[in-house]
Structures are given as C-alpha cells and as structure tokens.
C-alpha positions in Angstrom: -9.3 29.7 13.4 -8.3 31.8 16.4 -8.0 28.8 18.6 -5.9 26.9 16.1 -2.1 26.8 16.9 0.7 25.7 14.5 2.8 24.8 17.6 0.6 21.6 18.0 1.6 20.3 14.7 4.3 17.7 14.6 6.0 19.1 11.4 6.6 22.4 13.2 8.0 20.9 16.5 10.7 23.1 18.3 10.0 26.1 16.2 10.1 29.3 18.2 7.1 31.7 18.3 9.1 34.0 16.0 9.6 31.3 13.5 6.0 30.0 13.7 4.8 33.7 13.0 7.3 33.9 10.1 6.1 30.7 8.7 2.4 31.5 9.2 2.7 34.3 6.6 3.4 31.7 3.8 0.2 29.7 4.5 -3.1 30.5 2.7 -6.4 29.5 4.4 -8.8 27.4 2.2 -12.2 26.0 2.7 -13.8 22.9 0.9 -17.2 21.3 0.9 -18.1 17.6 1.3 -16.9 15.5 -1.7 -14.4 17.9 -3.1 -11.3 16.5 -4.4 -8.3 18.0 -2.8 -5.8 16.1 -4.9 -5.9 13.0 -7.3 -3.8 10.2 -7.6 -1.0 10.6 -10.1 -1.2 14.5 -9.9 2.1 16.2 -8.9 2.4 17.1 -5.2 2.4 20.9 -5.2 1.4 21.8 -1.6 1.5 20.6 2.1 -1.8 21.2 3.9 -2.8 21.2 7.6 -6.2 20.3 8.7 -7.7 23.0 10.8 -11.3 21.6 11.0 -13.0 18.7 9.4 -11.9 15.3 7.8 -10.0 14.2 4.8 -10.4 10.9 3.4 -7.6 8.8 1.4 -9.7 7.2 -1.3 -8.9 4.3 -3.7 -10.9 3.8 -6.7 -11.6 0.0 -7.0 -15.1 -1.1 -7.8 -16.2 2.2 -6.6 -14.4 4.6 -4.3 -13.3 3.1 -1.0 -12.0 5.0 2.1 -8.8 3.6 3.2 -7.7 6.1 6.0 -9.2 9.2 7.6 -7.2 12.4 8.7 -8.5 15.0 11.1 -7.6 18.4 12.9 -3.7 19.0 13.2 -3.0 16.2 10.8 -0.6 17.1 7.9 -0.9 15.8 4.4 1.5 16.2 1.4 4.7 16.9 3.3 6.6 15.0 0.8 6.1 18.0 -1.7 8.4 19.9 0.6 11.4 17.4 0.0 10.7 15.6 -3.1 10.0 18.0 -6.1 8.0 16.6 -8.8 6.6 13.6 -6.8 3.1 12.5 -7.3 0.1 11.6 -5.1 -0.3 7.9 -4.5 -4.0 8.3 -3.6 -7.1 10.5 -4.1 -7.7 13.0 -1.2 -11.3 13.9 -0.6 -13.3 15.9 1.9 -15.2 13.5 4.2 -16.9 16.1 6.4 -19.7 18.6 5.6 -16.9 21.3 5.6 -13.2 21.3 5.6 -10.9 24.2 6.7 -7.2 24.0 5.9 -3.9 25.9 6.0 -1.9 25.3 2.8 1.8 25.8 2.1 2.6 25.7 -1.7 5.8 24.4 -3.1 6.5 28.0 -4.4 6.0 29.6 -1.0 8.2 26.9 0.7 11.0 27.6 -1.7 10.8 31.3 -0.5 10.9 30.1 3.1 14.1 28.0 2.4 15.7 31.1 0.8 14.7 33.6 3.4 15.1 31.4 6.5 17.2 28.3 6.0 17.6 27.7 9.7 13.9 27.3 10.1 13.7 25.2 7.0 16.2 22.8 8.2 14.2 22.4 11.5 11.2 21.4 9.3 13.2 19.0 7.3 14.4 17.2 10.6 10.8 17.1 11.6 9.8 15.5 8.3 12.5 13.0 8.9 11.1 12.1 12.3 7.7 12.0 11.0 8.8 9.5 8.2 10.7 7.4 10.7 7.6 7.3 13.0 5.3 6.2 10.2 7.9 3.4 9.0 8.1 2.3 12.6 4.3 2.2 12.9 4.0 0.6 9.5 4.3 -2.7 11.2 8.2 -2.8 11.0 8.3 -2.4 7.2 12.1 -2.3 7.1 12.4 -5.3 9.2 10.1 -7.2 7.2 11.9 -6.3 3.8 15.1 -7.5 5.4 13.6 -10.8 6.5 11.9 -11.3 3.1 15.2 -10.7 1.5 16.9 -13.5 3.5 14.1 -15.8 2.6 14.6 -15.0 -1.1 18.2 -16.0 -0.8 17.6 -19.1 1.3 15.1 -21.1 -0.9 15.1 -22.1 -4.6 11.6 -23.7 -4.6 8.4 -21.7 -4.5 6.5 -23.7 -1.9 9.2 -23.3 0.7 9.6 -19.7 -0.1 5.8 -19.1 0.3 5.8 -20.9 3.6 8.6 -18.8 5.1 7.0 -15.6 3.7 3.7 -16.5 5.3 5.3 -16.8 8.7 7.0 -13.4 8.2 3.7 -11.7 7.4 1.8 -13.2 10.2 4.3 -12.1 12.7 3.8 -8.5 11.5 0.1 -8.5 10.6 -1.5 -11.1 12.9 -4.5 -12.3 11.0 -6.8 -15.4 11.2 -6.6 -16.1 7.4 -3.9 -16.0 4.7 -3.5 -17.1 1.3 -0.5 -17.0 -1.2 -1.2 -17.5 -5.0 0.5 -17.5 -8.2 -1.1 -16.5 -11.5 -0.3 -17.5 -15.1 -1.4 -15.1 -17.7 -1.0 -17.7 -20.5 -3.5 -20.2 -18.9 -5.5 -17.6 -16.9 -5.4 -20.0 -14.0 -4.4 -19.0 -10.4 -2.7 -21.7 -8.2 -3.2 -21.6 -4.4 0.2 -22.5 -3.1 -0.7 -22.1 0.6 -4.0 -21.2 2.3 -5.1 -21.1 6.0 -8.4 -20.1 7.2 -9.9 -19.6 3.8 -12.1 -22.0 1.9 -9.1 -22.5 -0.5 -7.3 -25.8 -0.8 -3.5 -25.9 -1.1 -2.2 -26.5 -4.5 -5.6 -26.0 -6.1 -6.2 -24.2 -9.3 -9.1 -22.0 -10.4 -9.9 -19.7 -13.4 -9.3 -16.0 -12.6 -12.2 -15.0 -14.9 -14.6 -16.8 -12.4 -13.3 -14.5 -9.6 -14.7 -10.9 -9.9 -12.3 -9.5 -7.3 -9.0 -10.9 -8.5 -9.9 -10.5 -12.2 -10.4 -6.8 -11.5 -7.1 -6.7 -9.6 -5.4 -8.4 -12.6 -6.7 -5.6 -15.0 -6.0 -2.9 -12.5 -3.3 -4.0 -10.0 -3.7 -2.1 -6.7 -3.6 -3.2 -3.1 -7.2 -3.4 -2.0 -8.9 -3.3 1.5 -12.4 -4.5 2.0 -13.8 -3.4 5.4 -16.3 -5.2 7.5 -19.8 -5.1 6.0 -18.7 -3.3 2.9 -18.5 -6.2 0.5 -20.2 -5.8 -2.9 -22.9 -8.5 -3.3 -21.1 -10.0 -6.3 -18.3 -11.0 -4.0 -20.6 -13.0 -1.6 -19.7 -16.2 -3.7 -16.0 -15.9 -3.1 -14.5 -18.7 -1.1 -12.3 -16.1 0.8 -15.4 -14.0 1.9 -14.7 -12.8 5.5 -15.2 -9.8 7.8 -12.1 -7.9 6.6 -9.8 -8.6 3.7 -6.7 -7.0 2.2 -5.2 -8.2 -1.2 -2.0 -7.1 -2.8 -1.1 -8.2 -6.3 2.4 -9.4 -6.9 3.5 -7.9 -10.2 6.5 -7.2 -12.4 5.9 -3.8 -13.7 2.1 -3.9 -14.6 2.1 -7.8 -15.2 0.4 -9.6 -12.2 1.9 -13.0 -11.4 0.3 -13.6 -8.1 -1.5 -12.4 -5.0 -1.0 -12.2 -1.3 -4.3 -12.1 0.7 -5.0 -11.7 4.4 -8.4 -12.0 6.1 -9.7 -11.0 9.5 -7.2 -9.1 11.7 -6.6 -10.8 15.1 -7.6 -7.6 16.9 -11.1 -7.5 15.1 -10.1 -4.1 13.4 -10.1 -3.3 9.8 -6.7 -3.5 7.9 -5.0 -0.1 7.9 -3.0 2.0 5.6 0.1 0.9 7.4 -0.9 -2.7 6.7 -1.3 -1.8 3.0 2.3 -0.1 3.1 3.8 -3.4 4.4 2.0 -5.7 2.2 2.8 -3.7 -1.0 6.4 -3.7 0.1 6.5 -7.5 0.6 4.8 -8.1 -2.7 7.4 -5.8 -4.6 10.1 -7.9 -2.8 8.5 -11.1 -3.6 7.8 -10.4 -7.3 11.2 -11.0 -8.8 12.0 -14.0 -6.8 8.6 -15.7 -7.7 9.1 -15.0 -11.3 12.6 -16.5 -11.3 11.4 -19.7 -9.6 8.4 -20.1 -11.8 10.7 -19.8 -14.9 13.0 -22.3 -13.3 10.3 -24.7 -12.6 8.8 -24.3 -16.2 12.2 -25.1 -17.7 12.6 -28.1 -15.5 9.2 -29.4 -16.6 10.1 -28.8 -20.2 13.3 -30.7 -19.8 11.4 -33.7 -18.1 9.0 -33.7 -21.1 11.9 -33.7 -23.5 13.6 -36.6 -21.7 10.4 -38.7 -21.7 8.9 -37.9 -25.0 11.7 -36.9 -27.2 14.9 -38.5 -26.2 13.8 -42.2 -26.4 12.8 -41.8 -30.0 16.0 -39.9 -30.8 17.9 -43.1 -30.1 15.9 -45.4 -32.5 
C-alpha cells in the first residue's frame, strides 16, 4: 500500500498533509477474497471503506445475484455512514476480484475524529456534500425529473394523458429505444399496458401477470431490476419485451405493486446504469400516489355508470 495515497480520494480533498496523517491513524487495513460479502442489504452502515486494490460489486438478488455496478481503486463506499447514523445498506457489496484490499473507517473511529479534530471533520462533511451533489447531477438530473414529474401530476386527471407526459420526461433523461408503462390490479391479477413503444406490446392491452415470469417475480419481491445484454435467463426468452438491455421499476404503494415502468435498449448501446436505476426508482415513487388516485377515480366513475345503467332505471318503475 506504499504507493497508495489518501490525497487522491475525493472524500479527502483539500486536506493538508498533517490532516491526512492524522486521519490515516483511524483507518484499519483489511483484505478480502473473491466472493466475500462486505455488507448486506438491510444491514446498518457501520463503516466507510476506501478501495486500495481490487474490485467491489454492488449486487442485487433477483432470480440469482446480478451485478449492477463495479467500484475500483480510490473509490469510496459507505460514506453515508458518516452523516446518517443508523442508516442501512440498500444493496449487497461483494468482492468481485480475486483479492481486495481496503482501508476502513468505522463509525466509532469517525466519532473520535469529530471530537478530536472538528475542523477536519467539517472539511470531510463538505466533501461528502459535493460528492452527493455530483452523484445527483450524474444521476441523469434526478431532481429536475422529480420536479417535472410533479408538474405532470398536477396537470392531468386521467391516467393515459399522465402516462404520455411521463414517458416524454423519462425519454429526455434516459434516451432508450423502447419504453412501456403498465398498471396492475392485484384483484384481477391483470396487467394493463397503457403505452408501449418499441416493445411487442399493444397499447391498452391486458395480460395475466402469472404468465410473465419476470413481472410476477417483481410483484412478489418489488425491486428495480436491470437485465444486461446477453444475461437473460432462458425462461425470459418468451417475453414480448425481450431486448438487449432492460430496466424495470415496480410502481408501488408501500409494498403493494400497482404498475411498472419499463425501458429497453439505451440509445448509446450501453447497459443501464445505477444512476438510471436511481432516476427510475425516484420517478416510480413519484408516480405511485397519482396513479393510485386516478385508478380509484376511474373505478368509482365506472361503478357510477353501471349504477345509472343497470340500477336507476329499475328504481323508477
């Protein structure tokens, strides 16, 4: 590790040599082997780690573990542990190289740094803020998208118009060749395709979710899922939205799925990224309450029409 320098790490930008030396005493060196679990989804964040040598994969367990992002030398993982006590990991972290060397700063040791050198701690906090700002900016303008989606919610009171506007927003931020927006009824187990472009799905068509191995899995275990090129399970070959690369985000209220947003084949030919995942999840969360409200309104309107047609005429006899 003699050639490794903490100066090259964005989290420690603008720290003096004296401050770097002070901070280095609070790090511990650790080594891992291929396949080792560094942290697991749902576990409390208790440390920040810096990759000295090797690769770390962010894993999602969906129909088998899938790698959704890779981190390498000088990358920092778990920095939120320093500012959000008690927060939990959103994904599994696993060693993706034969060997991994890290420098790790525990939450306990960080509290000692804060007490002994608050000026240094404030510099690190500012760097964390800059890092988060950078990630938001490179998450395909997540904040702008949420703002635009909020405007859409307030402008439409019918689902089809809302969906059309949302699709326009999504494709401006994540240019893709294919997109579909679907709602789901747990009562009927039916999926309705409200809008589809590029996929072999017809607008306003319906199909049984139990006939779809991917969406039925996502209904049981809601999680935004990325399927990279050439890594589709064989049982998915029959799906009408089979493509080179796919990202699907369930639209849910709490744990109840009420729809799906689906994108296929990025315009640049690359796989969908973690940043794309962040954006699509944010938009799905933004969409969920509005979709639920409109769906309830449409059901109530349909029930009223049924009452007028089949009940009221007889009531006058």
